[in-house]
NUPA-891202 format. One record per residue (C-alpha): residue in one letter; y, z, x; residue number from 1. Coordinates in steps of 0.25 Angstrom, whole numbers, plus 2048, in hexadecimal, padded with zeros to 3 digits. Layout:
(A, (Y, Z, X), NUM);
...
END
This chain:
(M, (921, 34E, 9AC), 1);
(P, (921, 352, 99E), 2);
(T, (92A, 351, 992), 3);
(A, (92E, 360, 98C), 4);
(R, (926, 35B, 97F), 5);
(A, (919, 35B, 988), 6);
(W, (91D, 369, 98D), 7);
(S, (91E, 36F, 980), 8);
(R, (910, 36A, 97A), 9);
(P, (907, 376, 97C), 10);
(R, (8F9, 36F, 980), 11);
(G, (8ED, 36D, 976), 12);
(I, (8F7, 36B, 96B), 13);
(V, (8F3, 35F, 963), 14);
(T, (900, 356, 960), 15);
(L, (902, 34A, 958), 16);
(P, (90B, 341, 958), 17);
(E, (916, 341, 94D), 18);
(R, (911, 337, 943), 19);
(I, (900, 334, 942), 20);
(T, (8F5, 32F, 939), 21);
(P, (8EF, 33A, 92E), 22);
(A, (8E1, 33A, 936), 23);
(R, (8E8, 33D, 944), 24);
(L, (8EE, 348, 93D), 25);
(L, (8E0, 34F, 93B), 26);
(L, (8E1, 350, 94B), 27);
(H, (8EC, 35C, 947), 28);
(P, (8E8, 36A, 943), 29);
(A, (8F4, 369, 938), 30);
(G, (8F0, 359, 935), 31);
(W, (8E1, 35E, 933), 32);
(I, (8E6, 369, 929), 33);
(A, (8F0, 360, 922), 34);
(L, (8E6, 354, 921), 35);
(G, (8DA, 35D, 91C), 36);
(G, (8D1, 359, 926), 37);
(G, (8D2, 34C, 922), 38);
(A, (8D2, 34D, 914), 39);
(G, (8E1, 346, 916), 40);
(L, (8DB, 339, 91A), 41);
(L, (8D1, 337, 910), 42);
(P, (8D5, 32E, 903), 43);
(A, (8DC, 337, 8F8), 44);
(P, (8DE, 341, 902), 45);
(G, (8E8, 349, 8F9), 46);
(T, (8D9, 34A, 8F1), 47);
(F, (8D2, 34E, 8FD), 48);
(G, (8DC, 358, 903), 49);
(T, (8DA, 35F, 8F5), 50);
(L, (8CA, 35E, 8F6), 51);
(L, (8CB, 365, 903), 52);
(A, (8CF, 371, 8FD), 53);
(L, (8C2, 374, 8F5), 54);
(P, (8BA, 377, 902), 55);
(V, (8C4, 37E, 909), 56);
(Y, (8C3, 386, 8FC), 57);
(W, (8B6, 389, 8FA), 58);
(W, (8B0, 389, 908), 59);
(L, (8BE, 392, 90D), 60);
(L, (8C5, 399, 902), 61);
(A, (8BC, 39C, 8F5), 62);
(D, (8B5, 3A6, 8FA), 63);
(L, (8C0, 3B0, 8FE), 64);
(P, (8C9, 3B7, 8F5), 65);
(F, (8D4, 3B1, 8EF), 66);
(T, (8E0, 3B9, 8F4), 67);
(L, (8D9, 3B3, 902), 68);
(Q, (8D8, 3A5, 8FE), 69);
(C, (8E8, 3A4, 8F8), 70);
(L, (8EB, 3AE, 905), 71);
(L, (8E6, 3A2, 90E), 72);
(W, (8EB, 396, 905), 73);
(L, (8F8, 39C, 908), 74);
(V, (8F6, 39D, 918), 75);
(L, (8F0, 390, 917), 76);
(A, (8FD, 389, 911), 77);
(P, (907, 38A, 91C), 78);
(L, (8FC, 383, 923), 79);
(C, (8FC, 378, 91B), 80);
(A, (90A, 376, 919), 81);
(W, (90B, 375, 928), 82);
(A, (900, 36C, 929), 83);
(A, (905, 365, 91E), 84);
(G, (912, 363, 924), 85);
(F, (90A, 360, 931), 86);
(A, (903, 354, 92D), 87);
(S, (910, 34D, 924), 88);
(R, (919, 34D, 932), 89);
(R, (90D, 347, 93B), 90);
(L, (90C, 33D, 931), 91);
(D, (91B, 33B, 92E), 92);
(R, (919, 33C, 91E), 93);
(P, (91D, 345, 914), 94);
(D, (910, 349, 90C), 95);
(P, (904, 340, 913), 96);
(G, (8F9, 33E, 90B), 97);
(A, (8F0, 342, 916), 98);
(V, (8F6, 350, 914), 99);
(V, (8EC, 355, 90A), 100);
(V, (8ED, 365, 910), 101);
(D, (8F8, 369, 905), 102);
(E, (8ED, 365, 8FA), 103);
(T, (8E2, 36B, 902), 104);
(H, (8EA, 379, 902), 105);
(A, (8F0, 377, 8F5), 106);
(F, (8E2, 376, 8EB), 107);
(L, (8DC, 37F, 8F6), 108);
(G, (8E7, 389, 8EE), 109);
(M, (8E2, 384, 8E1), 110);
(L, (8D4, 385, 8E5), 111);
(I, (8D7, 396, 8E7), 112);
(V, (8DD, 398, 8DA), 113);
(L, (8D5, 38E, 8D2), 114);
(P, (8C7, 395, 8CC), 115);
(P, (8BB, 390, 8D7), 116);
(E, (8B5, 388, 8CC), 117);
(L, (8B3, 37B, 8CF), 118);
(F, (8BA, 375, 8C1), 119);
(W, (8C5, 37B, 8C5), 120);
(Q, (8C5, 377, 8D4), 121);
(A, (8C5, 369, 8D1), 122);
(L, (8CF, 36B, 8C6), 123);
(G, (8D9, 370, 8CF), 124);
(F, (8D3, 365, 8D8), 125);
(L, (8D8, 35A, 8CD), 126);
(L, (8E4, 361, 8C8), 127);
(F, (8EA, 364, 8D6), 128);
(R, (8E7, 355, 8D9), 129);
(V, (8EF, 350, 8CE), 130);
(L, (8FB, 359, 8D0), 131);
(D, (8FC, 356, 8DE), 132);
(I, (8FB, 348, 8DC), 133);
(A, (904, 347, 8D0), 134);
(K, (90E, 353, 8D6), 135);
(P, (915, 356, 8C8), 136);
(P, (921, 35D, 8C8), 137);
(P, (925, 367, 8CD), 138);
(I, (91B, 362, 8DB), 139);
(R, (922, 354, 8DD), 140);
(G, (92E, 35A, 8DE), 141);
(V, (92A, 366, 8E8), 142);
(D, (921, 35A, 8EF), 143);
(R, (92E, 351, 8F1), 144);
(R, (938, 35E, 8F6), 145);
(T, (92F, 365, 901), 146);
(R, (92A, 35E, 90E), 147);
(G, (923, 362, 919), 148);
(G, (914, 368, 919), 149);
(L, (91A, 370, 90D), 150);
(G, (91E, 367, 905), 151);
(I, (911, 360, 906), 152);
(M, (909, 36D, 903), 153);
(L, (914, 372, 8F7), 154);
(D, (910, 366, 8ED), 155);
(D, (902, 369, 8EF), 156);
(W, (903, 379, 8EC), 157);
(L, (90C, 376, 8E1), 158);
(A, (900, 36C, 8DB), 159);
(A, (8F6, 376, 8DE), 160);
(G, (8FF, 382, 8D7), 161);
(L, (902, 37A, 8CA), 162);
(G, (8F2, 375, 8CA), 163);
(L, (8EE, 384, 8CA), 164);
(L, (8F9, 385, 8BD), 165);
(L, (8F3, 379, 8B6), 166);
(L, (8E5, 37F, 8B8), 167);
(A, (8E8, 38D, 8B4), 168);
(L, (8EF, 389, 8A7), 169);
(L, (8E2, 37E, 8A4), 170);
(Q, (8DA, 38B, 8A7), 171);
(R, (8E2, 393, 89C), 172);
(L, (8E3, 388, 891), 173);
(T, (8D5, 385, 892), 174);
(S, (8CD, 392, 896), 175);
(I, (8C6, 38B, 8A0), 176);
END
């Protein structure tokens, strides 16, 4: 006789064991999103996750009106946080290195706001990576206090916001 748990699982739904490897996590849609389609399995996953935002922006968002770009970014935020939280629970770690959706989404937000020239995008990339790795205050404090998918995403959103402020200040001071 089937157990109650067997009866409660809909047919065709992919289920995963509680703790799995990052490569196996790619088999689930949320895992695929969280690992950036596999970018999180590469060496230096945070860097490759950040770089993933460039083709996403260029191919999908660059030609859209600014307001629509911002709206899509906002709509994707809860999906990304959910996927990051899902992967974190399955990998049984608070902020697994293989989860790169946080870097991708945060840098995508920067690309929407930055001038479209490659110079500004490259400078934004470098500054974002430095801030994401160094986690200066208040980013470090938020990273330590916030858990789950939101916690994984929040420190990167703050790094992107701080990066945009610093780039705006640089542009204002240097007139470039």
